C-alpha positions as CSV (number, residue, x, y, z in Angstrom):
1,M,0.1,0.2,0.1
2,Q,2.6,2.4,0.8
3,S,4.6,2.0,-2.6
4,K,1.1,2.6,-4.4
5,S,0.7,5.8,-2.3
6,K,4.3,6.6,-2.7
7,W,3.5,6.1,-6.6
8,W,0.7,8.4,-6.5
9,K,2.8,11.3,-4.7
10,N,5.6,10.9,-7.2
11,F,2.9,10.8,-10.2
12,W,1.4,14.5,-8.8
13,K,4.7,15.5,-8.1
14,S,6.0,14.8,-11.6
15,Q,2.8,16.2,-13.1
16,L,2.9,19.4,-11.1
17,L,6.5,19.5,-12.4
18,L,5.6,19.2,-15.9
19,L,2.8,21.7,-15.7
20,I,5.0,24.4,-14.3
21,A,7.8,23.8,-16.8
22,L,5.3,23.9,-19.5
23,L,3.8,27.3,-18.0
24,V,7.4,28.8,-17.8
25,I,8.1,27.5,-21.4
26,L,4.7,29.2,-22.6
27,A,5.5,32.2,-21.0
28,C,9.1,32.3,-22.6
29,L,7.1,32.0,-26.2
30,L,4.5,34.6,-25.3
31,W,6.8,37.3,-24.3
32,P,8.5,38.3,-27.3
33,L,5.1,37.6,-29.1
34,S,3.4,40.3,-27.1
35,A,6.5,42.6,-27.6
36,N,6.1,41.9,-31.6
37,L,2.4,42.6,-31.5
38,Q,2.9,45.8,-29.9
39,K,5.7,46.7,-32.3
40,R,3.3,46.1,-35.2
41,S,0.5,47.8,-33.7
42,Q,2.6,51.2,-33.4
43,L,3.8,50.2,-37.2
44,D,0.2,50.1,-38.2
45,K,-0.7,53.3,-36.7
46,E,2.3,54.8,-38.2
47,V,1.5,53.6,-41.9
48,A,-2.1,55.1,-41.5
49,Q,-0.6,58.1,-40.2
50,L,1.8,58.2,-43.4
51,K,-1.0,57.1,-45.5
52,A,-3.1,60.2,-44.3
53,E,0.0,62.5,-45.0
54,L,0.3,61.1,-48.6
55,T,-3.5,61.6,-49.5
56,R,-2.7,65.5,-48.2
57,N,0.3,65.7,-50.1
58,E,-1.2,64.3,-52.9
59,A,-4.1,66.8,-52.8
60,Q,-1.4,69.7,-52.4
61,N,0.4,68.6,-55.2
62,S,-2.8,68.7,-57.4
63,D,-3.3,72.2,-56.3
64,F,0.1,73.2,-57.0
65,K,-0.4,71.6,-60.7
66,K,-3.6,73.6,-61.3
67,M,-1.8,76.8,-60.1
68,I,1.3,76.2,-62.3
69,A,-1.3,75.6,-65.2
70,Y,-3.0,78.9,-64.5
71,L,0.3,80.9,-63.9
72,E,1.4,79.5,-67.4
73,S,-1.8,80.3,-69.4
74,D,-2.7,83.3,-71.6
75,Q,-5.4,84.6,-69.4
76,F,-3.1,85.2,-66.3
77,V,-0.5,86.8,-68.6
78,E,-3.2,89.1,-69.9
79,E,-4.4,89.7,-66.6
80,Q,-0.8,90.7,-65.3
81,A,-0.3,93.0,-68.5
82,K,-3.6,94.6,-67.6
83,L,-2.8,95.3,-63.9
84,N,0.7,95.7,-63.9
85,L,1.7,97.3,-67.2
86,N,-1.6,99.2,-67.7
87,L,-1.7,97.4,-71.5
88,K,-5.1,96.7,-73.2
89,K,-6.5,94.8,-76.0
90,D,-7.4,96.7,-79.5
91,G,-10.9,97.9,-78.9
92,E,-11.0,97.7,-75.1
93,K,-11.9,101.0,-73.0
94,V,-9.9,101.5,-69.8
95,V,-12.0,102.8,-66.9
96,S,-10.0,104.3,-63.9
97,I,-11.9,104.5,-60.7
98,K,-11.0,107.5,-58.2
99,E,-10.7,106.3,-54.7
100,L,-12.7,108.3,-52.3
101,P,-11.1,109.6,-49.2
102,V,-11.7,107.8,-46.1
103,V,-13.7,110.1,-43.8
104,E,-13.3,109.6,-40.0
105,S,-15.6,112.0,-38.4
106,Q,-18.3,114.5,-39.4
107,Q,-16.0,117.5,-39.7
108,D,-13.8,115.6,-42.5
109,L,-16.9,114.7,-44.4
110,A,-18.1,118.4,-44.6
111,E,-14.7,119.4,-45.7
112,T,-14.5,116.4,-48.4
113,V,-18.3,117.7,-49.9
114,M,-17.1,121.2,-49.7
115,T,-13.9,120.7,-51.6
116,E,-14.7,118.4,-54.3
117,P,-18.4,119.0,-55.5
118,A,-19.7,116.3,-57.7
119,P,-20.7,117.1,-61.3
120,V,-24.7,116.9,-61.6
121,F,-26.0,115.6,-64.7
122,S,-29.4,115.0,-65.9
123,P,-30.9,111.8,-66.4
124,R,-30.8,112.0,-70.2
125,V,-27.0,113.1,-70.1
126,R,-26.4,110.1,-67.8
127,L,-28.3,107.6,-70.0
128,N,-26.2,108.8,-73.0
129,L,-22.9,108.5,-71.0
130,W,-23.8,105.1,-70.1
131,L,-24.8,104.1,-73.7
132,D,-21.7,105.7,-75.2
133,Y,-19.4,103.6,-72.6
134,F,-20.8,100.0,-73.0
135,F,-21.8,100.3,-76.9
136,G,-20.1,103.2,-78.2
137,Q,-23.2,105.1,-79.2
138,S,-25.5,107.4,-77.6
Protein backbone atom coordinates (compact mmCIF):
# COMPACT_ATOMS: atom_id res chain seq x y z
CA MET A 1 0.00 0.00 0.00
CA GLN A 2 2.73 2.34 0.79
CA SER A 3 4.31 1.84 -2.58
CA LYS A 4 1.01 2.67 -4.23
CA SER A 5 0.61 5.90 -2.24
CA LYS A 6 4.23 6.77 -2.88
CA TRP A 7 3.64 6.22 -6.54
CA TRP A 8 0.66 8.63 -6.47
CA LYS A 9 2.72 11.28 -4.72
CA ASN A 10 5.50 10.91 -7.25
CA PHE A 11 2.98 10.98 -10.09
CA TRP A 12 1.36 14.23 -8.87
CA LYS A 13 4.73 15.79 -8.15
CA SER A 14 5.91 14.92 -11.66
CA GLN A 15 2.65 16.27 -13.16
CA LEU A 16 2.98 19.46 -11.15
CA LEU A 17 6.62 19.80 -12.19
CA LEU A 18 5.65 19.19 -15.81
CA LEU A 19 2.86 21.80 -15.58
CA ILE A 20 5.24 24.39 -14.13
CA ALA A 21 7.81 23.62 -16.81
CA LEU A 22 5.18 24.00 -19.55
CA LEU A 23 3.96 27.30 -18.08
CA VAL A 24 7.52 28.64 -17.99
CA ILE A 25 8.08 27.59 -21.61
CA LEU A 26 4.75 29.13 -22.60
CA ALA A 27 5.65 32.39 -20.84
CA CYS A 28 9.03 32.43 -22.61
CA LEU A 29 7.27 32.06 -25.96
CA LEU A 30 4.52 34.59 -25.28
CA TRP A 31 6.84 37.35 -24.04
CA PRO A 32 8.50 38.02 -27.43
CA LEU A 33 5.19 37.46 -29.18
CA SER A 34 3.51 40.19 -27.15
CA ALA A 35 6.43 42.54 -27.83
CA ASN A 36 6.13 41.83 -31.57
CA LEU A 37 2.37 42.46 -31.48
CA GLN A 38 2.94 45.79 -29.74
CA LYS A 39 5.54 46.80 -32.35
CA ARG A 40 3.18 45.77 -35.14
CA SER A 41 0.40 47.87 -33.63
CA GLN A 42 2.71 50.90 -33.51
CA LEU A 43 3.81 50.29 -37.11
CA ASP A 44 0.19 50.02 -38.26
CA LYS A 45 -0.58 53.37 -36.63
CA GLU A 46 2.47 54.93 -38.29
CA VAL A 47 1.49 53.50 -41.67
CA ALA A 48 -2.03 54.96 -41.28
CA GLN A 49 -0.56 58.38 -40.42
CA LEU A 50 1.78 58.23 -43.41
CA LYS A 51 -1.10 57.27 -45.72
CA ALA A 52 -3.12 60.24 -44.46
CA GLU A 53 -0.11 62.52 -44.99
CA LEU A 54 0.35 61.08 -48.49
CA THR A 55 -3.28 61.83 -49.31
CA ARG A 56 -2.89 65.41 -48.08
CA ASN A 57 0.33 65.83 -50.06
CA GLU A 58 -1.26 64.45 -53.23
CA ALA A 59 -4.15 66.91 -52.86
CA GLN A 60 -1.69 69.76 -52.32
CA ASN A 61 0.35 68.59 -55.32
CA SER A 62 -2.80 68.62 -57.43
CA ASP A 63 -3.54 72.17 -56.29
CA PHE A 64 0.01 73.22 -57.16
CA LYS A 65 -0.31 71.68 -60.64
CA LYS A 66 -3.55 73.61 -61.20
CA MET A 67 -1.85 76.80 -60.03
CA ILE A 68 1.12 76.21 -62.35
CA ALA A 69 -1.23 75.56 -65.27
CA TYR A 70 -3.05 78.81 -64.52
CA LEU A 71 0.19 80.78 -64.17
CA GLU A 72 1.34 79.47 -67.56
CA SER A 73 -1.98 80.29 -69.24
CA ASP A 74 -2.56 83.21 -71.59
CA GLN A 75 -5.35 84.45 -69.33
CA PHE A 76 -2.92 85.03 -66.45
CA VAL A 77 -0.40 86.78 -68.69
CA GLU A 78 -3.15 89.03 -70.03
CA GLU A 79 -4.42 89.87 -66.54
CA GLN A 80 -0.93 90.72 -65.32
CA ALA A 81 -0.29 92.89 -68.37
CA LYS A 82 -3.51 94.79 -67.69
CA LEU A 83 -2.91 95.20 -63.97
CA ASN A 84 0.81 95.85 -63.81
CA LEU A 85 1.66 97.33 -67.21
CA ASN A 86 -1.62 99.15 -67.91
CA LEU A 87 -1.91 97.48 -71.32
CA LYS A 88 -5.18 96.95 -73.17
CA LYS A 89 -6.41 95.03 -76.19
CA ASP A 90 -7.54 96.73 -79.36
CA GLY A 91 -11.11 97.93 -78.97
CA GLU A 92 -11.08 97.81 -75.17
CA LYS A 93 -11.84 100.83 -73.07
CA VAL A 94 -9.99 101.43 -69.84
CA VAL A 95 -11.91 102.88 -66.92
CA SER A 96 -10.12 104.43 -63.99
CA ILE A 97 -12.01 104.57 -60.71
CA LYS A 98 -10.88 107.25 -58.34
CA GLU A 99 -10.64 106.18 -54.73
CA LEU A 100 -12.61 108.33 -52.35
CA PRO A 101 -10.87 109.61 -49.24
CA VAL A 102 -11.64 107.84 -46.00
CA VAL A 103 -13.88 109.96 -43.82
CA GLU A 104 -13.41 109.49 -40.09
CA SER A 105 -15.50 112.30 -38.66
CA GLN A 106 -18.37 114.60 -39.54
CA GLN A 107 -15.97 117.51 -39.93
CA ASP A 108 -13.86 115.56 -42.46
CA LEU A 109 -17.05 114.70 -44.33
CA ALA A 110 -18.08 118.36 -44.50
CA GLU A 111 -14.62 119.40 -45.73
CA THR A 112 -14.61 116.66 -48.38
CA VAL A 113 -18.04 117.64 -49.67
CA MET A 114 -17.12 121.34 -49.77
CA THR A 115 -13.80 120.85 -51.56
CA GLU A 116 -14.91 118.27 -54.14
CA PRO A 117 -18.28 119.11 -55.63
CA ALA A 118 -19.78 116.27 -57.62
CA PRO A 119 -20.76 117.03 -61.21
CA VAL A 120 -24.50 117.08 -61.74
CA PHE A 121 -25.86 115.50 -64.89
CA SER A 122 -29.40 115.26 -66.05
CA PRO A 123 -30.87 111.77 -66.38
CA ARG A 124 -30.74 112.03 -70.18
CA VAL A 125 -27.04 112.94 -70.13
CA ARG A 126 -26.32 110.06 -67.74
CA LEU A 127 -28.12 107.63 -70.02
CA ASN A 128 -26.14 108.87 -73.03
CA LEU A 129 -22.87 108.54 -71.12
CA TRP A 130 -23.67 104.93 -70.16
CA LEU A 131 -24.77 104.01 -73.68
CA ASP A 132 -21.64 105.58 -75.11
CA TYR A 133 -19.45 103.73 -72.62
CA PHE A 134 -20.97 100.26 -73.13
CA PHE A 135 -22.01 100.34 -76.74
CA GLY A 136 -20.01 103.15 -78.27
CA GLN A 137 -23.19 104.94 -79.25
CA SER A 138 -25.36 107.61 -77.72
